[in-house]
N, C-alpha and C positions, 0 to 999 in steps of 0.2 A: 531427601526431599523429592517427592514425585508429584508432578503436575497432572491434572486431569484434562481430558478433551473438553470438559465443560468449563474450564477456567478461561476460555475465550469468550469475550463479550462483543458481539457484532454491534457496530454503531452505524446506523443508516443515516448519513449526514446530509445527503442532497440527492436530488434527481435533476437530470439535465435533458434537454432536447438538442440533438446534434444539428448544427447549421448546414446550410445548403452545400457548402464546399467539402464537408466531411464525408468520408466513405460510407458512414452509417447515417447519412442525412435523413432527417425526418423521424428517425427512431429516438427512443429515449434510453437513458442509462442511469443506473444507480451509482452513487458514490459512497463507499463504505470506509470506515476505519475500524480498528479492533483494539479493545482493551484486553490485556492479559493479566489475570490475577496471579501475582507472584508473591512469595513470602517477603520479598524486599520492598514491595509496593506495587502500584499499578504501572505496567508497561504499556505504551501506546504505539501501535503500528498504524501509520498514516494519521493525518489530521484533517483531511477533506478540503473543501473549497472555503476560502475566506470570504469576508464581507467587505463592502465598501468599494468595489470595483465595478462601476456601471457598465463598462465594456464587456466584461465577462458575464455579468448578470443578464445583459440584454442578448448577447450573442448566443448563450447557451440556455436562456430562459430558466435560470437556476431557481429551483424550489429548495430553499435552504431549511435545514433542521439544525438548531443550535447544538454545538457539541456539549454545552453544559446540560441541556435538557436530555440529550441522548445518554450521557453518563448517569445523570440522576435517575433515569428510568430503570437503571440496573443497580441503583443504590450506591453510586460512586460520585466523586467530585473531582473537578479539575486539579485541585490541590493535592490529590493523592498520586498524581502522575510523577514517577521518579525517573523515567527514561523514555525517549521517543526514538523510533526507527521509521524513517521515510523510505518507502520502496524506491522512490525517485522524487525529483523536485519539480515535476510538472504542477501547474497551478491547482489541480484537483486532488493532490496528494499531500501538499504541504501548507495549505491555505490558513490553517489555524495554528501553525507553529508559534506565531507571535503571542499566543495566549499562554505560553510556557517559558517565560524568561528564566534563565538560570538552569533549566532542565537540559541535560545532555541530549543532543539530537544526533543520532548516528547516520552517516551518509558516506557513500563511496567517493573517493577522490575524483574519479572522472565525472561523476555527477555534480559534485560541488563546483568543479571547473565549468561544466556545461551551463550551469545556472547563471554564469556571468555573461553568457552570449546573448545578444539582442533577441527579443521575442521568444526566448526559451520558456520563460515562466513570468510570474508577477514578482518583480525584484523585492518589493517591500514585504512580501509574504515569506521571503527567505531570509533577508537581512533586516534585523530590527534590534532595538535596544535590549540588551540582555541575551541575545542569541548565543548559544553555547554549542557549537557544532563539534562533534567528535568525528573527524574525517579519517576514514579507514581505507584500506586497500586490500580487498579480498575477504575471505571468510573470517569471522571474529565471534567469539563467545561474548555476549553482552550481559548475561546473568546466568546463574546456575541452571543448567539444563536448557538454556535458550541461546541459539546461535543465529547469526546472520550469514546467509549464503549469497555470494555474488552471482547474479543471474542477468547479465546484460543482454540486450537485444531490442527490447522495447525502448530503452534509453541507454546511453553509454555506461551509466553506473547503476543500473537497476539492481536491487537486492531484494531477497525474500527472507522471511523469518521462519525458523523451524524450532520446535521444542518437543521434548520427549515426554511421553506419558506411559503408564503401565500397560495401556492398550496399543501403543505404537506411536509413531511420530505424527505430529500435526504440523501442517504447512500453511503459512499465511503467504500466499503466492504473490500478492500485489498485482502487478500487471505483467508478470513473467508469463502467465497464462491468463487470458482475459476472463474466461468464464467456465462453468461446469461443462457446457456443451463442447467447448474447445478442448478441454482436458480429455474428454472422452474421444474426441476425434483424433487428438494426438496419440492417445493410447492405441487406437485402432489402426491408424494410417501413417502416423509420423508426419502429417502435413497440417498446415493451417489454412483457414478459409482465405480465398482470394478477395473476399469482400472488403477486408480491412487489413492488408498486408503489413507486417511489422517493418520498422525502419531498417533493421538488420536481420533478415530472415535466417541467415546461417547461425548467428549468435543466439537468436531467439529460440530456434529449434534445439540448439545444444543446451540452453538453460532449461527449457521445458523438459527435455529428456533427463536432465540431472534431477529435477524435482520428482519426476515419475519414477525414476530408479530407486528413490528412497522408499517406495512402497508405503506411502503414508496411510494412516488410519483415517485421516480427515483432511480436507483441503478447503480453505476459504479463499475467496477472490475479492479484490477491491472494487470490482464493478459488476458483481453478481451476488444477489442475496441467496442464491442456491448454494448448497454445500455439497461437495463431492465426497462420497464414501464408497469403499469397495463393496 
């Protein structure tokens, strides 16, 4: 079984405006998830921002796109999802988890623990009736040809998804690397922008370097609609 680079389905689920206290204040950002067409069913990486939280909606001026509609635009349905991987459990990466009761959701142990801390995330978007978390520690193969790589730095238990194709590896970086421009900067200089420094720069750089060393054929980012290719 060989997957293709085109088996990734980008799902643009929201746009946000960063509040005044944010390092990127005044700017806007995209929030993406990704479907992966796999012989076992549809795998989902990220679930975007949830609904029904006025604080988040107002603070980030969220422009929401329903995950149902995003999947339908690519000929898919929420009922096709067989497995979810959250890069981490910040509110803009796990917000629609509750749409998938009974579906295994892979998350790193340090991240699952961090989500229990006050103000880390929106708790009801993580814990809900029917939540089925597969709590892991480190790298794990989650489906044939598809593996999770531990990439901490942006958060304690951040993880990325990698799968093999005939043309080379494809990386779903999550927020281990923020965007295409940052990927290229890291390649060229081994440094990140000082505009929005990561919480743990040492781990962040090590994780980014790990992904770059894979020499991927294509890289997708959870906050950038642009795709990196060599």
